[in-house]
C-alpha positions in Angstrom: 104.8 99.8 106.3 103.8 102.0 109.1 100.3 101.6 110.2 97.8 104.2 109.5 94.1 105.2 109.2 92.4 106.7 106.3 89.1 108.6 106.9 85.9 109.1 105.0 82.9 111.0 106.8 82.2 108.8 109.8 84.1 105.7 108.3 87.3 104.8 109.7 89.5 102.5 107.5 92.7 100.9 108.9 95.4 100.9 106.3 97.8 98.2 107.8 99.2 95.5 105.6 97.7 92.5 107.3 94.1 93.7 106.3 94.2 95.6 103.2 97.3 94.5 101.0 97.1 91.2 98.9 101.0 91.3 98.0 103.8 89.1 96.2 105.9 91.7 98.6 106.4 94.9 99.3 109.0 97.2 97.9 112.4 96.5 96.2 111.7 94.5 92.7 108.6 93.5 93.9 105.1 93.6 92.0 102.2 94.0 94.1 98.6 94.1 93.4 98.0 96.5 96.1 94.4 96.6 97.8 95.5 99.6 99.9 96.1 102.1 97.1 93.1 100.9 94.7 90.5 100.9 97.6 91.6 104.2 99.3 92.2 105.8 95.8 88.6 105.0 94.6 87.1 106.1 97.9 89.0 109.2 97.6 88.0 110.1 94.2 84.6 108.6 94.1 82.0 111.0 93.1 79.1 111.4 95.9 76.5 109.4 93.6 79.3 106.5 93.4 80.3 106.5 97.1 78.0 103.4 98.0 79.3 101.3 95.0 82.8 102.3 95.8 82.3 101.6 99.6 80.8 98.0 98.4 83.7 97.5 96.1 86.2 98.4 98.8 84.5 95.7 101.5 84.8 93.1 98.8 88.6 94.0 98.9 89.1 93.9 102.5 87.0 90.4 102.6 89.3 88.5 100.0 92.4 90.5 101.4 91.3 89.1 105.2 90.9 85.8 103.7 94.1 85.4 102.3 95.7 86.3 105.6 96.9 83.7 107.7 99.0 83.8 111.1 96.0 85.2 113.4 96.6 89.0 112.1 93.1 90.2 112.0 92.5 91.6 115.7 95.1 94.7 115.0 98.2 95.5 116.9 96.3 95.3 120.4 95.2 91.4 119.7 96.3 89.0 122.5 99.1 86.7 121.5 100.7 83.7 123.4 104.4 84.7 123.8 106.6 81.5 123.7 110.0 83.3 124.1 111.1 86.7 124.9 114.6 88.0 124.2 116.3 91.3 124.4 118.7 93.1 122.2 120.4 96.3 123.9 122.5 98.3 121.3 122.8 102.2 120.4 121.1 103.4 123.7 118.0 101.4 122.8 116.4 98.3 124.2 114.3 96.1 122.0 112.3 93.2 123.3 111.9 90.5 121.0 108.6 88.1 121.6 108.2 85.2 119.6 104.5 84.0 119.5 103.7 80.5 119.9 104.1 78.5 116.9 106.8 76.4 115.2 110.1 77.6 113.6 112.2 75.0 111.7 115.4 77.0 112.3 114.5 77.9 115.8 114.4 81.2 117.5 118.2 82.1 117.7 118.7 82.6 113.9 115.7 84.9 113.6 117.1 86.5 116.5 120.5 87.1 114.8 118.9 88.6 111.8 117.1 91.1 113.8 120.4 92.1 115.7 121.8 93.0 112.0 118.8 95.1 111.2 119.1 96.8 114.6 122.9 97.3 114.2 122.1 98.8 110.4 119.9 101.2 112.2 122.3 102.2 114.8 124.8 102.5 112.2 122.9 105.1 110.1 121.6 107.2 113.0 124.1 106.7 115.4 122.0 105.4 118.2 118.7 103.7 117.8 115.8 106.0 117.5 113.9 105.0 120.8 115.0 104.2 124.0 112.5 101.1 124.2 110.8 99.0 121.4 109.0 95.9 121.1 109.2 93.3 118.0 106.7 90.6 117.9 107.6 87.5 115.3 104.7 85.6 114.6 105.3 82.3 112.9 103.0 81.1 110.1 102.2 77.4 109.7 102.9 76.0 106.2 104.8 79.1 104.6 108.5 80.4 104.4 110.2 83.6 104.1 109.2 87.1 106.3 105.6 87.7 104.9 105.0 91.0 106.2 105.5 93.9 108.7 103.8 96.7 110.2 105.5 99.3 112.8 103.4 101.5 115.1 104.6 104.4 117.6 103.4 104.7 121.1 101.8 101.0 121.2 101.3 99.3 124.4 103.8 101.4 126.6 106.4 100.8 124.0 107.6 103.9 121.9 108.2 101.8 119.0 106.4 98.5 117.8 106.9 96.3 115.3 104.9 93.1 114.0 106.2 90.8 111.5 105.1 87.5 110.0 107.3 84.7 109.0 106.7 81.3 107.9 107.7 78.3 110.0 109.5 77.0 107.2 111.7 80.1 106.7 115.4 79.2 105.6 119.0 80.8 106.6 118.3 81.7 102.9 115.2 83.7 103.4 116.9 85.6 106.3 119.8 86.6 104.5 117.5 87.6 101.5 115.2 89.6 103.8 115.3 93.6 103.6 111.8 93.9 105.6 113.1 93.8 109.0 115.5 96.7 108.6 113.0 98.9 106.8 110.6 98.5 109.5 113.2 99.5 112.2 113.9 102.4 109.8 110.2 103.5 110.6 110.9 104.3 114.3 113.5 107.0 113.5 111.1 109.4 111.7 107.3 110.9 113.1 104.5 109.8 112.2 103.1 112.2 109.7 99.4 113.1 108.5 98.3 111.0 106.0 99.0 113.0 102.6 102.7 113.0 104.0 102.9 109.3 104.5 105.1 109.1 101.5 108.1 110.6 103.1 107.9 107.8 105.9 108.0 105.1 103.5 110.2 106.7 101.0 112.6 107.3 103.7 112.7 103.8 104.6 112.8 102.4 101.2 115.8 104.4 100.5 117.9 104.3 104.1 117.3 100.5 104.5 120.0 99.1 102.0 122.3 102.5 102.5 122.3 101.3 106.3 122.9 97.8 105.5 126.0 98.8 103.5 127.5 100.3 106.2 127.4 97.5 108.2 128.9 95.2 105.5 125.9 93.2 104.9 125.2 94.4 101.4 128.0 95.4 98.7 127.6 98.9 97.5 127.2 97.8 93.9 124.1 95.9 94.5 122.2 98.8 95.8 123.0 100.9 93.2 122.0 98.2 90.9 118.5 97.9 92.4 118.2 101.8 92.7 118.8 102.2 88.8 116.1 99.2 88.0 113.7 100.7 90.9 113.9 104.4 91.2 111.9 104.8 87.8 108.8 103.6 89.7 108.7 106.4 91.8 108.5 108.6 88.5 105.2 110.6 88.1 103.0 108.8 85.8 100.3 110.6 83.5 97.7 112.6 85.4 99.7 112.1 88.7 100.0 115.5 91.0 102.1 116.2 93.7 103.7 113.7 96.4 101.0 115.3 98.9 98.2 114.2 96.2 99.0 111.2 94.6 99.1 108.2 97.0 99.7 105.1 94.8 102.0 102.7 95.7 105.3 103.4 93.2 104.6 107.3 94.2 104.6 106.5 98.1 107.5 103.9 98.1 109.8 104.8 95.2 108.7 108.3 94.8 109.5 108.9 98.4 112.8 107.2 97.9 113.5 109.0 94.7 112.9 112.6 97.0 115.4 111.0 99.3 118.5 110.3 96.9 117.8 113.4 95.0 117.8 115.4 98.6 120.9 113.4 99.5 122.7 114.5 96.3 121.8 117.8 96.3 122.9 118.4 100.1 126.2 117.0 99.4 126.5 119.0 96.1 125.7 122.3 98.3 128.0 121.4 101.2 131.1 120.6 98.8 129.9 116.7 100.1 130.4 117.5 103.8 126.9 116.7 104.7 124.5 114.6 103.4 120.6 113.2 104.0 122.3 111.3 107.0 123.2 114.4 109.2 119.8 115.9 108.2 117.8 112.7 109.7 120.1 112.2 112.4 119.5 115.4 113.7 115.5 115.3 113.6 115.9 112.2 115.7 118.0 114.2 118.3 115.1 116.4 118.2 112.5 113.9 119.1 111.3 113.0 115.8 110.7 109.4 116.2 107.5 107.4 115.3 106.1 107.7 118.8 105.6 111.7 118.1 103.5 113.1 115.6 105.0 116.0 113.3 103.8 117.8 110.0 106.9 117.2 107.7 107.9 120.8 106.8 108.9 120.9 110.8 111.2 117.6 110.4 112.5 119.1 107.2 113.1 122.5 108.8 115.5 120.5 111.5 117.2 118.5 109.0 118.2 121.6 106.8 119.6 123.5 109.8 121.6 120.5 110.6 122.8 120.4 106.9 123.2 124.4 106.6 121.0 124.1 103.6 117.4 124.7 102.5 117.6 121.8 100.3 114.9 119.5 102.0 112.3 122.3 102.4 112.7 124.0 99.1 112.5 120.2 97.2 109.3 119.9 99.1 107.4 122.9 98.1 108.3 121.9 94.5 107.2 118.3 95.0 104.3 118.6 97.3 101.6 119.9 95.0 103.1 119.2 91.3 104.6 116.2 89.7 108.5 116.7 89.4 110.1 114.4 86.9 113.7 113.1 87.8 116.4 112.8 84.4 117.7 109.7 86.1 119.8 109.0 83.1 121.7 112.3 83.8 121.9 111.2 87.5 123.1 107.7 87.0 126.0 109.4 84.7 126.7 112.2 87.2 127.0 109.7 90.0 129.5 107.5 87.5 126.9 104.6 87.3 126.9 102.9 84.2 124.5 100.0 83.1 125.9 96.7 81.7 124.8 93.5 80.3 126.1 92.2 83.3 124.6 94.6 85.9 126.3 97.9 86.4 129.8 99.2 86.6 131.3 102.4 88.6 133.0 105.2 86.9 135.5 107.1 89.2 136.1 110.0 87.2 132.3 110.8 87.0 131.5 114.3 88.7 129.5 113.0 91.5 131.4 109.8 92.1 132.8 111.1 95.4 129.0 111.6 96.2 128.0 108.2 95.2 130.7 106.7 97.4 130.1 108.9 100.6 126.4 108.5 100.6 127.3 104.5 101.4 130.4 105.2 103.4 130.1 103.8 107.0 131.8 102.2 109.9 130.8 98.7 110.3 129.2 97.9 113.5 129.2 94.5 115.1 126.0 93.7 117.1 126.6 92.5 120.4 125.3 89.4 121.5 121.6 89.4 122.8 120.6 88.7 126.5 117.2 87.0 127.0 114.9 85.0 128.9 112.5 82.1 128.0 
Protein backbone atom coordinates (compact mmCIF):
# COMPACT_ATOMS: atom_id res chain seq x y z
CA UNK A 1 0.00 0.00 0.00
CA UNK A 2 1.16 3.49 -0.79
CA UNK A 3 1.34 5.95 2.11
CA UNK A 4 -1.33 8.65 1.82
CA UNK A 5 -3.08 11.41 3.72
CA UNK A 6 -6.79 12.19 3.94
CA UNK A 7 -7.83 15.64 5.17
CA UNK A 8 -10.79 16.79 7.24
CA UNK A 9 -10.75 20.57 7.96
CA UNK A 10 -7.54 21.22 9.92
CA UNK A 11 -7.15 17.53 10.70
CA UNK A 12 -4.71 15.30 8.83
CA UNK A 13 -5.09 11.54 9.15
CA UNK A 14 -2.15 9.66 7.71
CA UNK A 15 -3.41 6.53 6.04
CA UNK A 16 -0.62 4.04 6.21
CA UNK A 17 -1.08 0.42 7.19
CA UNK A 18 1.13 0.63 10.24
CA UNK A 19 -1.28 3.08 11.89
CA UNK A 20 -4.74 2.46 10.50
CA UNK A 21 -5.31 -1.14 9.50
CA UNK A 22 -5.88 -4.23 11.58
CA UNK A 23 -5.47 -6.96 9.06
CA UNK A 24 -5.42 -10.68 8.66
CA UNK A 25 -3.73 -9.54 5.57
CA UNK A 26 -4.14 -7.27 2.64
CA UNK A 27 -5.42 -8.45 -0.71
CA UNK A 28 -5.57 -11.81 -2.46
CA UNK A 29 -8.03 -14.17 -0.85
CA UNK A 30 -7.83 -12.40 2.51
CA UNK A 31 -10.48 -11.18 4.89
CA UNK A 32 -9.55 -7.92 6.54
CA UNK A 33 -10.99 -5.73 9.27
CA UNK A 34 -10.09 -2.50 7.56
CA UNK A 35 -9.86 0.38 9.98
CA UNK A 36 -8.66 2.65 7.18
CA UNK A 37 -11.87 2.18 5.17
CA UNK A 38 -14.16 2.29 8.19
CA UNK A 39 -12.68 5.36 9.83
CA UNK A 40 -12.15 7.39 6.67
CA UNK A 41 -15.53 6.54 5.16
CA UNK A 42 -17.17 7.45 8.46
CA UNK A 43 -15.40 10.80 8.55
CA UNK A 44 -16.29 11.57 4.95
CA UNK A 45 -19.95 10.67 5.29
CA UNK A 46 -20.67 12.02 8.79
CA UNK A 47 -23.25 14.77 9.13
CA UNK A 48 -21.78 17.87 10.75
CA UNK A 49 -23.64 17.31 14.02
CA UNK A 50 -22.12 13.84 14.23
CA UNK A 51 -18.59 14.96 13.40
CA UNK A 52 -17.38 14.99 17.01
CA UNK A 53 -18.68 11.47 17.59
CA UNK A 54 -17.10 10.33 14.33
CA UNK A 55 -13.74 11.80 15.31
CA UNK A 56 -13.86 10.18 18.73
CA UNK A 57 -14.72 6.82 17.20
CA UNK A 58 -11.95 7.16 14.62
CA UNK A 59 -9.49 8.06 17.39
CA UNK A 60 -10.52 4.93 19.28
CA UNK A 61 -9.88 2.79 16.22
CA UNK A 62 -6.50 4.46 15.72
CA UNK A 63 -5.54 3.74 19.31
CA UNK A 64 -6.56 0.10 19.06
CA UNK A 65 -4.72 -0.25 15.78
CA UNK A 66 -1.56 1.36 17.14
CA UNK A 67 -1.63 -0.93 20.14
CA UNK A 68 -1.90 -3.92 17.82
CA UNK A 69 1.18 -2.93 15.89
CA UNK A 70 4.58 -4.09 16.99
CA UNK A 71 8.00 -3.64 15.53
CA UNK A 72 8.54 0.07 16.24
CA UNK A 73 6.64 1.47 13.27
CA UNK A 74 4.74 4.22 14.98
CA UNK A 75 7.10 7.04 14.04
CA UNK A 76 6.24 7.19 10.33
CA UNK A 77 8.66 6.85 7.42
CA UNK A 78 11.07 9.41 8.86
CA UNK A 79 11.54 7.61 12.18
CA UNK A 80 15.20 6.79 12.90
CA UNK A 81 16.06 3.09 12.65
CA UNK A 82 19.24 1.29 13.64
CA UNK A 83 20.54 -0.55 10.56
CA UNK A 84 22.35 -3.85 11.00
CA UNK A 85 23.10 -4.81 7.38
CA UNK A 86 22.95 -3.01 4.02
CA UNK A 87 22.94 -4.75 0.66
CA UNK A 88 22.51 -3.53 -2.93
CA UNK A 89 20.56 -4.97 -5.83
CA UNK A 90 21.27 -3.52 -9.28
CA UNK A 91 18.89 -4.57 -12.02
CA UNK A 92 17.00 -3.08 -14.94
CA UNK A 93 18.75 0.27 -14.70
CA UNK A 94 17.86 0.72 -11.05
CA UNK A 95 19.80 0.43 -7.81
CA UNK A 96 17.88 -0.82 -4.78
CA UNK A 97 19.43 -0.27 -1.36
CA UNK A 98 18.21 -2.94 1.04
CA UNK A 99 18.57 -2.05 4.72
CA UNK A 100 17.89 -4.64 7.42
CA UNK A 101 17.00 -3.07 10.74
CA UNK A 102 18.51 -4.54 13.87
CA UNK A 103 16.69 -7.63 15.03
CA UNK A 104 16.84 -11.40 14.77
CA UNK A 105 15.83 -13.41 11.70
CA UNK A 106 15.90 -17.20 11.97
CA UNK A 107 16.65 -17.47 8.24
CA UNK A 108 19.30 -14.80 8.25
CA UNK A 109 19.52 -12.02 5.69
CA UNK A 110 20.37 -13.91 2.48
CA UNK A 111 17.06 -15.75 1.86
CA UNK A 112 15.11 -12.54 2.43
CA UNK A 113 17.43 -10.71 0.06
CA UNK A 114 16.95 -13.41 -2.57
CA UNK A 115 13.18 -13.06 -2.20
CA UNK A 116 13.47 -9.33 -2.70
CA UNK A 117 15.60 -9.94 -5.80
CA UNK A 118 12.78 -12.03 -7.22
CA UNK A 119 10.37 -9.16 -6.63
CA UNK A 120 12.69 -6.70 -8.38
CA UNK A 121 13.07 -9.16 -11.24
CA UNK A 122 9.30 -9.43 -11.66
CA UNK A 123 8.94 -5.65 -11.83
CA UNK A 124 11.72 -5.43 -14.42
CA UNK A 125 10.10 -8.21 -16.46
CA UNK A 126 6.78 -6.40 -16.64
CA UNK A 127 8.03 -2.85 -17.21
CA UNK A 128 11.21 -3.62 -19.14
CA UNK A 129 13.22 -1.68 -16.55
CA UNK A 130 13.14 -0.80 -12.89
CA UNK A 131 10.85 2.23 -12.64
CA UNK A 132 13.12 4.50 -10.58
CA UNK A 133 16.88 5.00 -10.72
CA UNK A 134 17.29 4.56 -6.96
CA UNK A 135 15.13 2.97 -4.33
CA UNK A 136 15.41 1.90 -0.73
CA UNK A 137 13.78 -1.06 1.00
CA UNK A 138 13.82 -1.14 4.81
CA UNK A 139 13.14 -4.59 6.29
CA UNK A 140 12.29 -4.54 9.99
CA UNK A 141 12.24 -7.83 11.96
CA UNK A 142 9.38 -8.25 14.42
CA UNK A 143 10.02 -10.30 17.54
CA UNK A 144 7.91 -13.41 18.04
CA UNK A 145 6.12 -13.22 14.67
CA UNK A 146 6.43 -14.98 11.31
CA UNK A 147 5.77 -14.11 7.68
CA UNK A 148 5.95 -10.85 5.78
CA UNK A 149 3.37 -8.93 7.73
CA UNK A 150 3.01 -5.49 6.25
CA UNK A 151 4.35 -3.13 3.61
CA UNK A 152 4.06 0.54 2.67
CA UNK A 153 5.67 2.44 -0.20
CA UNK A 154 6.31 6.18 -0.56
CA UNK A 155 7.78 8.36 -3.28
CA UNK A 156 10.52 10.95 -2.87
CA UNK A 157 11.40 9.97 0.67
CA UNK A 158 14.76 10.61 2.33
CA UNK A 159 16.46 11.40 -0.96
CA UNK A 160 15.17 8.22 -2.61
CA UNK A 161 12.66 8.31 -5.49
CA UNK A 162 11.11 5.14 -4.06
CA UNK A 163 11.05 3.89 -0.46
CA UNK A 164 9.39 0.67 0.70
CA UNK A 165 9.18 -0.38 4.32
CA UNK A 166 8.25 -3.95 5.23
CA UNK A 167 7.83 -5.78 8.52
CA UNK A 168 8.66 -9.46 8.68
CA UNK A 169 8.55 -11.80 11.62
CA UNK A 170 11.75 -13.11 13.14
CA UNK A 171 10.45 -16.66 12.64
CA UNK A 172 9.68 -16.20 8.92
CA UNK A 173 10.35 -19.46 7.05
CA UNK A 174 11.35 -20.27 3.49
CA UNK A 175 7.75 -21.38 2.93
CA UNK A 176 6.51 -17.98 4.13
CA UNK A 177 8.74 -16.26 1.60
CA UNK A 178 7.62 -18.58 -1.20
CA UNK A 179 3.99 -17.76 -0.37
CA UNK A 180 4.51 -14.00 -0.18
CA UNK A 181 3.15 -11.62 -2.80
CA UNK A 182 3.46 -8.39 -0.83
CA UNK A 183 7.06 -7.60 -1.71
CA UNK A 184 6.31 -7.49 -5.45
CA UNK A 185 3.05 -5.61 -4.85
CA UNK A 186 4.90 -2.87 -2.99
CA UNK A 187 7.62 -2.47 -5.63
CA UNK A 188 5.01 -2.23 -8.39
CA UNK A 189 3.77 0.93 -6.64
CA UNK A 190 7.01 2.61 -7.67
CA UNK A 191 5.97 2.27 -11.33
CA UNK A 192 3.00 4.64 -11.23
CA UNK A 193 2.66 8.30 -10.26
CA UNK A 194 1.19 9.39 -6.95
CA UNK A 195 -2.46 10.29 -7.57
CA UNK A 196 -5.03 12.46 -5.78
CA UNK A 197 -6.83 10.68 -2.96
CA UNK A 198 -10.03 10.02 -4.92
CA UNK A 199 -8.00 8.24 -7.60
CA UNK A 200 -5.95 6.15 -5.18
CA UNK A 201 -7.86 3.04 -6.29
CA UNK A 202 -5.82 2.98 -9.49
CA UNK A 203 -2.54 2.81 -7.56
CA UNK A 204 -3.72 -0.14 -5.50
CA UNK A 205 -5.67 -1.77 -8.31
CA UNK A 206 -2.81 -1.85 -10.79
CA UNK A 207 -0.43 -3.21 -8.15
CA UNK A 208 -2.96 -5.93 -7.27
CA UNK A 209 -3.38 -6.89 -10.93
CA UNK A 210 0.23 -6.62 -12.11
CA UNK A 211 1.95 -8.39 -9.20
CA UNK A 212 0.83 -11.94 -10.10
CA UNK A 213 1.08 -11.34 -13.86
CA UNK A 214 4.67 -10.15 -13.50
CA UNK A 215 5.56 -13.18 -11.38
CA UNK A 216 4.25 -15.50 -14.08
CA UNK A 217 6.50 -13.73 -16.55
CA UNK A 218 9.56 -14.63 -14.47
CA UNK A 219 8.43 -18.21 -13.88
CA UNK A 220 7.78 -17.73 -10.17
CA UNK A 221 4.06 -18.52 -10.56
CA UNK A 222 2.04 -20.68 -12.93
CA UNK A 223 -0.55 -19.00 -15.13
CA UNK A 224 -3.23 -21.39 -13.90
CA UNK A 225 -2.76 -20.32 -10.31
CA UNK A 226 -3.25 -16.62 -10.94
CA UNK A 227 -6.33 -17.09 -13.13
CA UNK A 228 -7.78 -19.32 -10.42
CA UNK A 229 -7.17 -16.53 -7.91
CA UNK A 230 -8.71 -13.94 -10.22
CA UNK A 231 -11.84 -16.05 -10.69
CA UNK A 232 -12.09 -16.30 -6.92
CA UNK A 233 -11.24 -12.71 -6.02
CA UNK A 234 -12.32 -10.36 -8.83
CA UNK A 235 -15.97 -10.44 -7.64
CA UNK A 236 -14.78 -8.53 -4.55
CA UNK A 237 -14.29 -5.52 -6.83
CA UNK A 238 -17.83 -5.46 -8.20
CA UNK A 239 -19.98 -2.52 -7.04
CA UNK A 240 -22.16 -3.30 -4.07
CA UNK A 241 -25.60 -1.86 -3.41
CA UNK A 242 -25.26 1.86 -2.78
CA UNK A 243 -21.77 2.11 -4.29
CA UNK A 244 -20.94 4.91 -6.68
CA UNK A 245 -18.10 5.19 -9.17
CA UNK A 246 -14.46 4.38 -8.53
CA UNK A 247 -13.60 7.98 -7.60
CA UNK A 248 -16.47 8.11 -5.11
CA UNK A 249 -16.52 4.74 -3.31
CA UNK A 250 -13.37 4.04 -1.33
CA UNK A 251 -14.03 0.73 0.39
CA UNK A 252 -11.32 -1.90 0.54
CA UNK A 253 -12.98 -4.14 -2.06
CA UNK A 254 -13.49 -1.35 -4.56
CA UNK A 255 -10.04 0.16 -3.98
CA UNK A 256 -8.00 -3.02 -4.40
CA UNK A 257 -10.19 -5.41 -6.39
CA UNK A 258 -12.31 -2.79 -8.13
CA UNK A 259 -9.07 -1.23 -9.33
CA UNK A 260 -7.73 -4.64 -10.36
CA UNK A 261 -10.97 -5.34 -12.22
CA UNK A 262 -10.61 -2.05 -14.09
CA UNK A 263 -7.10 -3.11 -15.13
CA UNK A 264 -8.18 -6.58 -16.25
CA UNK A 265 -11.07 -5.24 -18.34
CA UNK A 266 -8.80 -2.55 -19.80
CA UNK A 267 -6.15 -5.13 -20.67
CA UNK A 268 -8.70 -7.30 -22.47
CA UNK A 269 -10.27 -4.35 -24.28
CA UNK A 270 -6.92 -2.98 -25.45
CA UNK A 271 -6.00 -6.39 -26.82
CA UNK A 272 -9.38 -6.71 -28.53
CA UNK A 273 -9.01 -3.34 -30.24
CA UNK A 274 -5.39 -3.91 -31.31
CA UNK A 275 -5.75 -7.50 -32.51
CA UNK A 276 -3.80 -8.66 -29.45
CA UNK A 277 -0.74 -6.65 -30.52
CA UNK A 278 -0.86 -4.29 -27.51
CA UNK A 279 -2.01 -4.56 -23.92
CA UNK A 280 -2.04 -2.79 -20.60
CA UNK A 281 1.64 -3.62 -20.22
CA UNK A 282 2.47 -1.39 -23.21
CA UNK A 283 0.40 1.43 -21.73
CA UNK A 284 2.04 1.25 -18.31
CA UNK A 285 5.54 0.96 -19.74
CA UNK A 286 4.85 4.20 -21.60
CA UNK A 287 3.72 5.90 -18.38
CA UNK A 288 7.01 4.99 -16.70
CA UNK A 289 9.00 6.10 -19.77
CA UNK A 290 7.30 9.53 -19.53
CA UNK A 291 8.35 9.92 -15.89
CA UNK A 292 5.22 8.52 -14.29
CA UNK A 293 6.82 6.97 -11.22
CA UNK A 294 5.82 7.25 -7.57
CA UNK A 295 8.05 10.26 -6.88
CA UNK A 296 5.93 12.40 -9.22
CA UNK A 297 2.38 13.57 -8.54
CA UNK A 298 -0.02 13.44 -11.49
CA UNK A 299 -3.73 13.14 -11.97
CA UNK A 300 -5.08 9.92 -13.44
CA UNK A 301 -6.29 11.32 -16.79
CA UNK A 302 -2.73 12.40 -17.60
CA UNK A 303 -1.38 8.90 -17.04
CA UNK A 304 -4.22 7.25 -18.94
CA UNK A 305 -3.77 9.57 -21.92
CA UNK A 306 -0.12 8.51 -22.18
CA UNK A 307 -1.17 4.86 -22.03
CA UNK A 308 -3.77 5.40 -24.74
CA UNK A 309 -1.22 7.00 -27.06
CA UNK A 310 1.11 4.04 -26.56
CA UNK A 311 -1.59 1.55 -27.54
CA UNK A 312 -3.21 3.65 -30.26
CA UNK A 313 -6.59 3.37 -28.54
CA UNK A 314 -8.84 5.38 -26.24
CA UNK A 315 -9.64 2.43 -23.98
CA UNK A 316 -8.20 3.76 -20.72
CA UNK A 317 -9.58 7.29 -20.95
CA UNK A 318 -12.97 6.03 -22.13
CA UNK A 319 -13.23 3.48 -19.33
CA UNK A 320 -12.26 6.06 -16.73
CA UNK A 321 -15.01 8.40 -17.90
CA UNK A 322 -17.47 5.51 -17.59
CA UNK A 323 -16.25 4.15 -14.25
CA UNK A 324 -15.23 7.23 -12.25
CA UNK A 325 -18.63 8.47 -11.04
CA UNK A 326 -21.10 5.64 -11.65
CA UNK A 327 -20.91 1.95 -10.71
CA UNK A 328 -20.12 -0.30 -13.68
CA UNK A 329 -20.80 -3.99 -13.06
CA UNK A 330 -18.82 -6.51 -15.09
CA UNK A 331 -20.30 -9.78 -16.34
CA UNK A 332 -17.46 -11.89 -15.00
CA UNK A 333 -19.11 -15.18 -15.92
CA UNK A 334 -19.15 -14.13 -19.57
CA UNK A 335 -15.63 -12.69 -19.38
CA UNK A 336 -14.21 -15.97 -18.03
CA UNK A 337 -16.05 -17.89 -20.76
CA UNK A 338 -14.65 -15.62 -23.47
CA UNK A 339 -11.14 -15.98 -22.04
CA UNK A 340 -11.50 -19.77 -21.93
CA UNK A 341 -11.46 -20.18 -18.14
CA UNK A 342 -13.78 -22.80 -16.65
CA UNK A 343 -14.30 -23.44 -12.96
CA UNK A 344 -14.07 -27.09 -11.94
CA UNK A 345 -14.26 -28.86 -8.57
CA UNK A 346 -10.47 -29.09 -8.71
CA UNK A 347 -9.95 -25.43 -9.55
CA UNK A 348 -9.99 -24.17 -13.15
CA UNK A 349 -9.21 -25.48 -16.60
CA UNK A 350 -8.43 -23.66 -19.84
CA UNK A 351 -10.37 -23.86 -23.10
CA UNK A 352 -7.95 -23.04 -25.91
CA UNK A 353 -10.81 -22.78 -28.41
CA UNK A 354 -12.47 -19.86 -26.61
CA UNK A 355 -12.68 -16.58 -28.56
CA UNK A 356 -10.30 -14.69 -26.24
CA UNK A 357 -8.02 -17.58 -25.28
CA UNK A 358 -5.12 -15.93 -27.18
CA UNK A 359 -5.71 -12.76 -25.15
CA UNK A 360 -5.55 -14.71 -21.89
CA UNK A 361 -2.29 -16.32 -22.99
CA UNK A 362 -0.78 -13.02 -24.13
CA UNK A 363 -1.49 -11.28 -20.82
CA UNK A 364 0.87 -13.60 -18.93
CA UNK A 365 3.34 -14.29 -21.73
CA UNK A 366 6.83 -13.03 -20.98
CA UNK A 367 10.48 -13.91 -21.13
CA UNK A 368 11.94 -15.28 -17.92
CA UNK A 369 14.37 -12.98 -16.16
CA UNK A 370 17.11 -14.27 -13.91
CA UNK A 371 18.02 -12.01 -11.00
CA UNK A 372 21.74 -11.18 -10.70
CA UNK A 373 23.69 -11.89 -7.55
CA UNK A 374 23.56 -8.93 -5.18
CA UNK A 375 26.52 -6.89 -4.09
CA UNK A 376 26.49 -5.35 -0.66
CA UNK A 377 28.32 -4.40 2.47
CA UNK A 378 27.62 -5.18 6.09
